[in-house]
C-alpha positions as CSV (number, residue, x, y, z in Angstrom):
1,M,-99.3,71.9,74.2
2,P,-97.1,69.6,75.9
3,R,-98.3,69.0,79.9
4,P,-95.3,70.4,82.0
5,L,-93.3,68.4,84.0
6,H,-93.4,68.5,87.4
7,L,-92.0,66.4,90.9
8,V,-94.8,65.0,93.7
9,V,-93.3,64.4,97.0
10,A,-95.4,63.2,99.7
11,A,-94.2,62.0,103.2
12,V,-95.5,59.8,106.4
13,A,-93.7,59.7,109.7
14,V,-91.3,57.3,110.5
15,A,-90.4,56.2,114.4
16,G,-92.1,59.1,115.3
17,L,-90.4,61.9,113.1
18,A,-92.5,63.4,111.4
19,V,-91.1,64.7,107.7
20,G,-94.1,66.7,106.2
21,G,-96.9,66.5,103.8
22,Y,-96.4,68.3,100.6
23,F,-92.9,69.5,99.4
24,G,-91.6,70.7,96.0
25,F,-88.2,70.2,95.0
26,K,-85.6,73.1,95.7
27,W,-83.1,71.6,93.2
28,L,-85.7,70.4,90.5
29,K,-88.5,73.2,90.6
30,K,-88.5,75.3,87.8
31,P,-86.6,78.4,88.4
32,P,-88.8,81.9,87.4
33,P,-87.5,83.7,84.0
34,E,-85.7,86.1,85.8
35,V,-84.2,85.1,89.2
36,A,-83.8,88.2,91.6
37,P,-80.5,89.2,92.8
38,L,-79.8,87.8,96.1
39,D,-77.3,90.6,97.2
40,T,-78.2,94.0,98.6
41,H,-74.5,95.6,97.5
42,K,-74.4,96.9,94.7
43,P,-72.2,95.8,92.7
44,H,-69.4,97.2,90.3
45,E,-69.7,97.3,87.0
46,R,-68.0,94.3,86.1
47,Q,-65.0,94.9,83.4
48,K,-63.2,91.8,82.1
49,R,-59.6,91.3,83.5
50,D,-56.5,89.7,81.5
51,V,-56.3,86.5,83.9
52,P,-52.3,84.5,83.0
53,A,-52.7,82.1,80.6
54,I,-51.8,79.1,83.7
55,T,-52.4,75.4,82.2
56,F,-53.6,72.7,84.4
57,T,-52.8,69.5,83.0
58,D,-54.9,66.1,83.6
59,V,-51.9,63.4,84.2
60,T,-54.1,61.2,86.3
61,A,-53.5,58.5,84.0
62,A,-49.7,58.5,84.1
63,S,-49.7,59.6,87.4
64,G,-50.9,55.9,88.4
65,V,-54.0,57.1,90.7
66,K,-57.0,55.2,89.9
67,F,-59.3,55.8,92.6
68,H,-63.2,55.9,91.7
69,H,-65.8,56.8,93.9
70,N,-68.2,54.0,95.3
71,N,-71.3,56.3,96.2
72,G,-73.9,52.9,96.9
73,D,-75.3,52.6,93.9
74,S,-78.4,51.1,95.2
75,N,-81.2,52.2,92.5
76,E,-83.2,53.7,95.3
77,K,-81.6,56.7,95.5
78,L,-80.8,56.8,98.8
79,L,-79.6,60.8,100.3
80,P,-76.0,59.4,101.2
81,E,-75.8,58.5,97.5
82,T,-75.7,62.1,96.4
83,M,-73.0,63.4,98.5
84,G,-69.6,62.2,97.7
85,G,-66.3,61.5,99.5
86,G,-63.0,63.3,100.5
87,V,-59.9,63.5,99.9
88,A,-56.7,64.7,101.8
89,V,-53.3,65.4,101.4
90,F,-50.3,64.3,103.9
91,D,-47.2,62.9,104.4
92,Y,-48.1,59.8,105.9
93,D,-44.4,57.9,106.0
94,G,-42.1,61.4,106.8
95,D,-40.5,61.4,103.7
96,G,-40.9,64.9,102.9
97,K,-43.2,64.3,99.8
98,P,-47.2,65.1,99.9
99,D,-49.1,61.4,99.5
100,I,-52.8,60.9,98.7
101,L,-55.9,59.8,100.8
102,F,-59.3,59.2,98.8
103,V,-62.2,58.3,100.9
104,G,-65.0,56.2,99.5
105,G,-68.1,54.1,100.4
106,I,-69.6,50.8,99.9
107,T,-72.2,48.9,97.5
108,W,-75.9,49.6,99.8
109,P,-76.6,47.3,102.1
110,V,-73.6,45.7,103.5
111,G,-75.5,42.8,104.2
112,P,-75.1,38.7,103.3
113,D,-76.5,38.9,99.6
114,I,-74.3,41.8,98.0
115,P,-73.8,40.1,94.7
116,T,-69.9,41.4,93.9
117,A,-67.5,42.9,96.5
118,W,-67.1,46.3,95.5
119,P,-63.0,48.0,95.8
120,N,-62.0,49.0,99.6
121,S,-63.4,52.0,100.9
122,L,-60.0,54.1,101.5
123,K,-57.0,54.5,99.0
124,L,-54.0,55.4,100.1
125,Y,-51.1,56.7,97.4
126,K,-47.8,57.1,98.0
127,N,-46.1,59.6,96.3
128,L,-43.1,58.4,94.7
129,G,-41.8,61.8,93.3
130,G,-42.2,63.0,89.8
131,M,-45.9,63.3,89.6
132,K,-46.0,59.0,90.1
133,F,-48.1,57.8,93.0
134,E,-48.3,54.0,94.7
135,D,-51.4,52.0,95.8
136,V,-50.1,51.2,99.3
137,T,-53.7,51.0,100.4
138,G,-53.3,46.8,101.2
139,A,-49.1,47.4,102.5
140,V,-50.0,50.0,105.2
141,G,-53.2,48.5,106.7
142,L,-56.0,50.3,104.9
143,G,-57.1,47.2,103.2
144,S,-59.8,45.8,104.6
145,V,-61.4,48.9,105.6
146,D,-65.5,48.7,104.8
147,C,-66.9,51.6,106.0
148,Y,-69.3,54.3,104.2
149,G,-67.0,57.2,104.6
150,M,-67.7,60.9,103.8
151,G,-65.4,63.6,105.3
152,V,-61.7,63.2,106.9
153,A,-59.7,65.0,109.0
154,V,-56.1,64.3,109.4
155,G,-53.5,65.4,111.8
156,D,-51.0,64.2,115.0
157,Y,-53.6,63.6,117.8
158,D,-50.7,62.1,120.0
159,N,-48.2,64.2,119.2
160,D,-45.9,61.3,117.8
161,G,-44.6,62.8,114.7
162,R,-46.5,61.2,112.8
163,P,-50.0,62.4,111.2
164,D,-53.1,60.2,112.0
165,I,-56.3,60.3,109.9
166,F,-60.1,60.8,110.8
167,I,-62.3,59.7,108.5
168,S,-66.4,60.8,109.3
169,C,-68.8,58.1,107.8
170,V,-72.8,57.5,107.5
171,G,-72.5,54.8,110.8
172,K,-69.4,54.4,112.9
173,H,-66.5,57.2,112.4
174,R,-63.2,55.7,112.0
175,L,-59.7,56.6,113.7
176,F,-56.3,55.1,111.9
177,H,-53.0,55.7,114.3
178,N,-49.8,56.3,112.7
179,R,-47.3,53.6,113.7
180,D,-43.8,54.6,112.6
181,G,-45.1,55.8,109.2
182,K,-45.6,51.9,108.1
183,W,-49.2,51.2,109.5
184,F,-52.6,52.1,110.5
185,V,-54.3,50.9,113.2
186,D,-58.2,51.5,113.6
187,V,-58.6,52.7,117.2
188,A,-61.7,54.8,117.2
189,E,-63.7,52.5,119.5
190,A,-60.6,52.6,122.1
191,A,-60.3,56.6,121.8
192,G,-63.9,57.2,122.0
193,V,-64.9,58.9,118.5
194,A,-66.3,56.0,116.7
195,G,-69.7,56.8,117.7
196,M,-72.5,54.4,118.6
197,T,-74.8,53.2,116.1
198,D,-73.3,51.8,112.7
199,L,-75.0,50.4,109.3
200,P,-77.0,47.3,109.9
201,N,-75.5,44.2,108.4
202,V,-78.5,42.8,107.1
203,K,-80.1,41.9,103.5
204,R,-81.1,44.3,101.4
205,D,-85.1,44.3,102.3
206,E,-84.1,44.6,106.0
207,F,-81.9,47.1,105.0
208,L,-84.3,49.5,103.7
209,K,-86.7,48.9,106.2
210,H,-84.0,50.1,109.0
211,A,-85.8,53.0,110.9
212,P,-83.7,54.1,113.7
213,P,-81.4,56.8,112.8
214,I,-77.8,56.3,111.7
215,P,-74.9,58.9,112.3
216,F,-74.4,61.0,109.1
217,G,-70.9,62.2,109.5
218,A,-70.1,64.9,107.1
219,S,-66.9,67.5,107.4
220,A,-64.3,67.1,110.1
221,T,-61.6,69.3,111.5
222,F,-58.7,68.7,113.8
223,L,-58.1,71.6,116.2
224,D,-56.8,72.7,119.6
225,Y,-59.9,75.2,121.1
226,D,-58.4,74.8,124.7
227,G,-54.7,75.4,124.1
228,D,-53.2,72.6,125.5
229,G,-51.4,71.3,123.1
230,K,-53.3,68.2,121.7
231,L,-55.3,68.5,119.1
232,D,-59.6,68.1,119.4
233,L,-61.5,66.8,117.1
234,F,-64.7,68.7,115.5
235,V,-67.2,66.4,113.8
236,C,-70.2,67.5,111.3
237,H,-73.1,65.6,111.5
238,Y,-75.9,66.9,108.5
239,L,-79.4,65.1,109.1
240,T,-81.3,62.5,111.0
241,W,-81.5,60.0,108.3
242,S,-82.2,55.9,107.8
243,P,-82.8,54.4,104.9
244,A,-86.5,53.8,106.2
245,I,-87.3,57.4,107.2
246,D,-85.3,58.4,103.5
247,K,-87.9,55.7,101.6
248,S,-90.8,56.9,103.2
249,I,-90.5,60.4,101.9
250,N,-91.9,59.6,98.2
251,A,-90.2,61.9,95.8
252,T,-91.0,61.0,92.5
253,L,-90.9,62.7,89.3
254,E,-93.4,62.8,86.4
255,G,-93.8,59.4,85.3
256,G,-93.0,57.5,88.7
257,K,-89.2,57.8,88.6
258,R,-88.0,58.5,92.3
259,A,-86.5,61.1,92.8
260,F,-83.6,62.0,95.6
261,V,-85.1,64.3,98.5
262,Q,-84.0,67.5,100.0
263,P,-82.5,68.1,102.9
264,K,-85.9,70.4,104.3
265,D,-87.4,67.0,104.6
266,F,-85.4,65.5,107.2
267,Q,-84.5,66.8,110.7
268,G,-81.2,68.5,111.6
269,A,-78.6,66.6,114.0
270,Q,-75.9,67.6,116.1
271,C,-71.6,68.7,115.3
272,T,-69.7,66.7,117.8
273,L,-66.6,68.5,120.0
274,Y,-64.0,66.1,121.3
275,R,-61.4,66.9,124.2
276,N,-58.4,64.8,123.5
277,A,-58.1,63.6,126.8
278,G,-54.4,62.7,126.5
279,G,-53.2,58.6,126.4
280,G,-55.1,58.1,123.1
281,K,-58.5,58.7,124.8
282,F,-61.0,61.8,123.6
283,V,-63.7,62.8,125.9
284,D,-67.5,64.3,124.2
285,V,-67.6,67.6,125.6
286,T,-70.2,68.7,123.2
287,K,-72.8,69.7,125.6
288,D,-70.7,71.2,128.1
289,T,-69.1,73.8,125.6
290,G,-71.6,75.1,124.0
291,I,-71.9,73.5,120.3
292,L,-75.5,72.0,121.0
293,V,-77.8,74.4,118.9
294,E,-81.2,73.1,120.0
295,E,-84.7,75.2,119.1
296,K,-88.0,74.7,120.2
297,E,-90.8,74.2,117.6
298,G,-93.1,76.9,118.5
299,T,-94.0,78.5,122.0
300,A,-96.0,76.0,124.0
301,A,-94.4,74.5,127.1
302,G,-94.6,71.0,125.7
303,A,-92.9,72.3,122.4
304,Q,-90.1,69.5,121.0
305,V,-86.9,70.7,120.7
306,R,-85.0,69.7,117.8
307,P,-81.3,70.2,116.3
308,V,-80.7,72.8,114.0
309,G,-77.9,72.0,112.3
310,K,-77.5,70.2,108.9
311,S,-74.4,70.3,108.8
312,L,-71.6,70.1,105.9
313,G,-68.3,72.1,105.9
314,V,-66.4,73.5,108.7
315,L,-63.5,75.8,109.1
316,V,-61.1,76.7,111.5
317,C,-59.9,80.4,111.8
318,D,-59.0,83.1,114.6
319,A,-61.9,85.4,113.6
320,D,-61.0,87.7,116.4
321,G,-57.0,87.1,116.7
322,D,-57.3,86.7,120.0
323,G,-55.1,83.1,119.8
324,W,-58.4,81.1,120.7
325,P,-59.5,79.4,117.2
326,D,-63.2,79.6,116.2
327,L,-65.2,77.8,114.2
328,Y,-67.3,78.7,111.1
329,V,-69.8,75.8,110.3
330,A,-72.0,75.5,107.2
331,N,-75.3,74.5,107.2
332,D,-77.4,72.8,104.0
333,T,-81.1,74.9,104.2
334,V,-80.5,76.6,107.4
335,R,-78.8,79.3,109.0
336,N,-74.7,78.8,109.5
337,F,-72.9,78.6,112.5
338,F,-70.4,80.6,114.2
339,F,-68.9,79.5,117.2
340,H,-66.7,81.6,119.2
341,N,-64.0,80.4,121.1
342,V,-64.4,81.9,124.7
343,P,-63.6,81.7,128.3
344,G,-65.4,79.1,130.1
345,P,-65.4,77.9,134.3
346,N,-62.4,77.0,136.0
347,G,-59.9,78.1,133.3
348,T,-61.8,76.0,130.7
349,R,-62.6,77.1,127.4
350,R,-66.2,76.7,125.4
351,F,-68.1,78.6,122.5
352,E,-70.7,80.9,122.0
353,E,-72.7,80.1,119.0
354,K,-73.5,84.0,117.5
355,G,-73.9,83.7,114.0
356,L,-76.7,86.0,114.1
357,P,-75.6,89.0,115.8
358,I,-72.3,89.3,113.9
359,G,-73.5,88.8,110.6
360,A,-72.7,85.4,109.9
361,A,-75.7,83.3,109.7
362,Y,-77.0,84.6,106.5
363,A,-76.5,86.4,103.5
364,D,-77.9,89.9,102.7
365,S,-81.0,88.0,101.3
366,G,-81.6,87.1,105.0
367,A,-82.9,83.6,104.0
368,P,-80.7,80.1,104.5
369,R,-79.0,78.9,101.3
370,A,-78.0,75.3,100.7
371,G,-74.1,75.6,102.4
372,M,-71.8,72.9,101.3
373,G,-67.8,73.7,101.5
374,I,-66.5,76.7,103.4
375,D,-63.2,78.0,103.3
376,W,-60.9,80.9,104.7
377,G,-58.5,83.2,103.9
378,E,-56.9,86.5,103.8
379,F,-58.3,87.7,100.2
380,A,-56.8,91.3,100.1
381,P,-53.8,92.9,102.5
382,G,-55.5,92.7,106.2
383,R,-58.8,91.6,104.4
384,F,-60.1,88.5,105.6
385,A,-63.4,86.5,104.3
386,A,-65.1,82.9,104.5
387,V,-66.4,81.9,101.9
388,V,-69.4,79.4,101.7
389,A,-70.4,77.2,98.3
390,N,-74.0,77.2,97.6
391,F,-76.8,75.0,95.8
392,A,-77.5,75.3,92.4
393,N,-78.7,79.2,91.4
394,E,-77.5,80.3,94.8
395,P,-74.2,82.4,94.2
396,L,-71.3,81.8,96.6
397,T,-71.5,83.8,99.8
398,F,-68.7,85.6,100.6
399,F,-68.6,87.3,104.5
400,E,-66.1,89.5,104.7
401,K,-64.9,90.0,108.3
402,T,-65.1,93.7,109.6
403,P,-61.6,94.8,110.3
404,G,-61.1,95.1,114.0
405,K,-64.6,93.6,115.1
406,L,-65.8,90.2,115.1
407,L,-69.0,91.2,112.4
408,F,-69.1,89.6,109.0
409,S,-70.9,91.1,106.1
410,D,-71.9,89.9,102.7
411,S,-69.5,91.4,100.3
412,T,-70.4,88.6,97.2
413,A,-71.1,91.2,95.2
414,V,-68.6,93.7,95.2
415,A,-66.1,90.7,96.0
416,G,-67.2,90.2,91.3
417,L,-68.7,86.8,92.4
418,S,-72.6,87.1,92.7
419,A,-73.5,86.7,88.7
420,P,-70.4,84.5,87.6
421,S,-70.8,81.6,90.9
422,R,-74.7,81.6,90.5
423,A,-76.2,78.8,88.4
424,P,-73.7,75.7,88.8
425,L,-74.6,73.7,92.7
426,K,-71.5,74.4,94.0
427,F,-69.8,71.7,96.8
428,G,-65.8,72.1,97.4
429,T,-64.6,75.2,97.3
430,F,-60.7,77.0,98.5
431,F,-58.7,79.5,98.5
432,F,-55.3,79.0,97.1
433,D,-52.6,81.0,95.1
434,Y,-51.9,79.0,92.1
435,D,-49.7,81.8,90.3
436,N,-48.2,82.4,93.4
437,D,-48.6,86.0,93.1
438,G,-49.4,86.7,96.7
439,R,-53.1,86.8,96.2
440,L,-55.1,84.1,97.3
441,D,-57.7,82.7,94.2
442,L,-60.6,80.8,94.5
443,L,-61.5,77.3,93.2
444,V,-64.9,75.8,93.3
445,S,-65.8,72.0,92.3
446,N,-70.0,71.7,91.1
447,G,-72.0,68.4,90.1
448,H,-75.8,68.5,90.3
449,I,-77.2,66.1,93.1
450,E,-80.0,64.5,90.8
451,P,-78.8,63.1,88.0
452,D,-82.1,63.7,85.8
453,V,-82.1,67.4,86.8
454,A,-82.3,68.2,83.2
455,T,-85.9,66.7,82.6
456,I,-87.0,70.0,85.1
457,Q,-84.2,72.4,84.7
458,A,-82.7,72.6,81.0
459,S,-80.0,75.0,82.4
460,Q,-79.0,72.2,84.5
461,T,-76.8,69.0,83.7
462,H,-75.4,66.5,86.3
463,A,-72.1,66.9,85.6
464,Q,-70.4,70.3,85.6
465,P,-67.6,72.0,84.8
466,V,-65.3,73.7,87.9
467,H,-65.0,77.7,88.4
468,L,-61.6,79.0,89.1
469,Y,-61.3,82.7,90.0
470,W,-58.2,84.6,89.8
471,N,-57.7,87.4,92.4
472,T,-57.4,90.9,90.9
473,G,-56.0,93.0,93.4
474,D,-58.5,95.3,92.4
475,D,-60.9,96.5,95.1
476,Q,-63.5,97.8,92.2
477,C,-64.0,93.4,91.5
478,F,-61.8,91.0,93.5
479,F,-62.4,87.9,91.2
480,E,-62.0,87.1,87.7
481,P,-63.5,83.7,86.1
482,V,-60.9,82.0,84.5
483,T,-62.0,80.4,81.0
484,A,-60.2,77.3,79.5
485,E,-58.3,79.8,77.3
486,H,-56.3,80.6,80.3
487,G,-56.7,77.7,82.4
488,G,-56.6,74.6,79.9
489,K,-59.8,72.4,79.2
490,D,-58.6,69.8,81.3
491,L,-59.6,71.9,84.7
492,F,-63.1,72.4,83.2
493,A,-64.0,69.3,81.7
494,P,-67.7,68.3,83.3
495,M,-67.4,66.2,86.6
496,V,-70.3,65.5,89.8
497,G,-67.7,67.3,91.3
498,R,-67.7,67.3,95.4
499,G,-64.2,66.7,97.7
500,C,-61.4,68.8,96.2
501,T,-58.0,70.0,97.3
502,Y,-54.5,71.1,96.8
503,A,-51.0,70.6,97.3
504,D,-47.1,70.9,95.5
505,L,-47.6,67.6,94.5
506,D,-44.1,67.2,92.4
507,G,-42.1,69.5,94.5
508,D,-41.8,72.6,91.9
509,G,-43.1,75.1,94.2
510,D,-46.7,75.6,92.9
511,L,-50.0,74.1,94.0
512,D,-51.5,71.4,91.9
513,L,-55.3,69.9,92.0
514,I,-56.8,66.9,93.4
515,L,-60.9,66.6,92.1
516,V,-63.1,63.9,93.4
517,A,-66.1,63.0,91.5
518,N,-69.4,61.3,93.1
519,G,-69.7,57.6,92.0
520,G,-66.8,58.4,89.1
521,P,-63.4,58.6,89.4
522,A,-60.8,61.1,90.8
523,R,-58.5,63.6,89.1
524,V,-55.1,64.7,89.6
525,L,-54.2,68.0,87.7
526,R,-50.7,69.4,87.5
527,N,-50.1,73.4,87.7
528,D,-47.9,73.8,84.6
529,A,-47.1,77.4,86.1
530,P,-43.9,79.7,84.5
531,N,-41.3,79.8,87.2
532,T,-41.8,83.8,86.8
533,N,-43.2,84.2,90.5
534,K,-41.8,82.4,93.7
535,S,-43.0,80.8,96.5
536,V,-41.5,79.6,100.4
537,R,-42.8,76.7,101.2
538,L,-43.2,76.5,105.5
539,D,-43.5,73.2,107.2
540,L,-44.2,73.7,110.6
541,R,-43.5,71.9,113.4
542,G,-45.1,72.4,116.9
543,D,-42.8,71.1,119.8
544,G,-45.9,68.4,121.2
545,T,-46.1,70.5,124.5
546,K,-46.8,73.8,124.1
547,S,-48.2,73.6,120.7
548,N,-49.7,70.3,118.5
549,R,-46.7,68.8,116.3
550,S,-49.3,69.6,113.2
551,A,-49.0,73.1,114.1
552,I,-52.8,73.0,113.0
553,G,-53.9,76.8,114.5
554,A,-50.6,78.7,113.4
555,V,-51.1,81.8,112.2
556,V,-48.1,82.9,109.9
557,T,-46.7,86.4,108.4
558,V,-45.0,86.5,105.8
559,E,-43.1,90.1,104.7
560,A,-41.3,89.5,101.1
561,G,-40.7,92.3,98.6
562,G,-41.9,94.9,100.5
563,K,-45.3,92.9,100.9
564,T,-47.1,91.0,103.8
565,Y,-49.4,87.9,103.8
566,V,-50.8,86.2,106.5
567,R,-51.6,82.5,106.3
568,H,-53.0,79.6,108.6
569,V,-52.2,76.4,108.9
570,A,-55.9,75.0,109.3
571,G,-57.3,71.3,109.4
572,A,-60.1,70.9,107.2
573,R,-61.2,73.5,104.0
574,G,-64.2,73.0,101.7
575,Y,-65.6,70.3,101.6
576,L,-65.4,66.8,103.2
577,S,-61.2,67.7,102.2
578,Q,-58.5,68.2,104.1
579,P,-54.9,69.9,101.7
580,E,-51.6,69.4,103.0
581,L,-50.4,70.9,106.1
582,V,-47.3,72.8,104.3
583,L,-48.1,76.1,103.5
584,T,-47.3,77.3,100.0
585,V,-47.1,81.2,100.4
586,G,-46.7,82.8,96.8
587,I,-43.9,85.8,97.0
588,G,-44.4,87.0,93.5
589,T,-41.3,87.9,92.0
590,A,-38.8,88.7,95.5
591,T,-36.4,85.6,95.6
592,R,-36.6,85.4,99.6
593,A,-38.9,86.2,102.5
594,D,-37.4,88.9,104.5
595,K,-39.3,87.9,107.2
596,V,-41.4,84.7,108.5
597,T,-43.3,84.9,111.9
598,V,-45.3,82.5,113.4
599,R,-47.5,82.6,116.2
600,W,-47.8,79.0,117.1
601,P,-51.1,77.7,118.5
602,G,-52.0,76.9,122.0
603,K,-52.4,79.1,125.1
604,D,-48.2,79.4,125.7
605,G,-47.4,79.1,122.0
606,G,-45.8,82.5,121.6
607,T,-44.3,83.9,118.8
608,E,-41.0,83.3,116.9
609,T,-39.4,84.9,113.7
610,W,-37.3,83.7,111.0
611,T,-35.5,86.0,108.7
612,N,-33.8,85.8,105.5
613,L,-35.4,82.5,103.9
614,A,-34.7,81.7,100.1
615,A,-37.7,81.0,98.1
616,G,-38.3,77.3,98.2
617,A,-39.4,75.0,101.2
618,H,-38.5,75.2,104.8
619,I,-39.0,73.6,107.9
620,L,-39.9,75.6,111.1
621,E,-39.7,73.9,114.5
622,Q,-41.1,75.3,117.3
623,G,-37.9,76.5,119.7
624,K,-35.8,76.6,116.8
625,A,-35.9,80.0,115.3
626,K,-32.5,81.4,113.1
């Protein structure tokens, strides 16, 4: 009888951080023959629904996009190499066409003994129209960026009418100011958002022995939390990490081959909130605004206080509808955070972390899951939910908000997502209406962490296909899995999926897709939906005084064809990524929006209404309703 495969993990303390004794790999242990359901809601009987036949066609080669993500590739299996990078879509030059920015890493280490140079960490592709793109990275000043990039957030932080770029990194972060749509300058240090510690610029052996913790950035988002009309910045940090801490945990497959170390074996880290002080400066207000989440280890008076979070995804939403943006953070192997925006002293604003009392911290299983990406949306008329992408053999978590109350419940099963979403390892996720019928559908980007996972779990693979769920509008089972028969085989080609996003790249009124692979090529997929259903595309622009110019935080209500749709202008969505800020609102077979109401962000933003907007693109400027 063959000897069963197993994983041996031993750990030692490095730099005063005790990382444990014996650990089993959650993602490498053989699952039990039957996995017990994690949801306590009784699911409705699933009956297959007919979904629309809408093909997504891979146009990457023809588009001119040639981005290949670099994950470090050290042969040392360092944890950042598993996490991938993000992608953002925004109109950097103001020509009305959405451009694409990809975020990549660098080859470990960063010192003088790297044998060959890897391409630039960032790649910016200008939209030429007709689903054609040109690499303009060098032409706009981003051609020599050398960082281990993770997440990306886009917003006009100085209200000059041009979108700026924040890149979270392993090491110091970057903030690129947009100069007249022609040039980007890294101002992170001067602005106060770079952080304190960068990657060491040393040779390989010294790099692997480097013990002091290095910041491990993840998703980030701009928001105006205090309503002063200026965009502030929230940054997730994943773990307390350094190469030496990572290497001290001896995680091996049978035969001595190293495996990637699980996050449970690392200490957590703190998220950071920067308040926009104006004049290009930010101030770290993390402690004063309630963003620090710490817990004592034990009850002794001298017990050590440690950070709780292992944060990977963040979304901005006004969950209670009070006009102030809240923050929902997806954590990996610890509880999720919900930061409720509340009044602070002397007219300020702060946050209360109340994920536990409002039901936003855990799924109904009562145990933490491995949260990655997160998004928020109106999945049915007047009903909102946050969806969290979790690890393999864990389903998505579908946190539905209780109408009229700041309470959440796990509705994954009744939404029809428990069984279909359980198996793959899920990273990026977002709501979007890909058929313009007015109902938000759901996409999940999948891919395992461990390249050798099949030697432990025969049911798992490293590369995995995306999942697409069509919103049925049926409250007996809201989401129906889409197969290649109805979505096209290109969409479901396996990849080691991480960041992903959407935008109307070709200007035809429907939403196209961009998928990023960890350590592999990105993919651009054109939405070839028929023109049966229409959409209104709403490009909101705040006045830069009462509301931020990017209109991040605006709430839009569209009335068309006797139906009402609510959409939000948010920053980051999903995992490490950001879609275009222009809203594409499907209105079904209606040919116009009878009424569009915008609640502008900011404490004095106010509300405006537009009427009789034909299907197609519209620019809505604050103070110019017509």
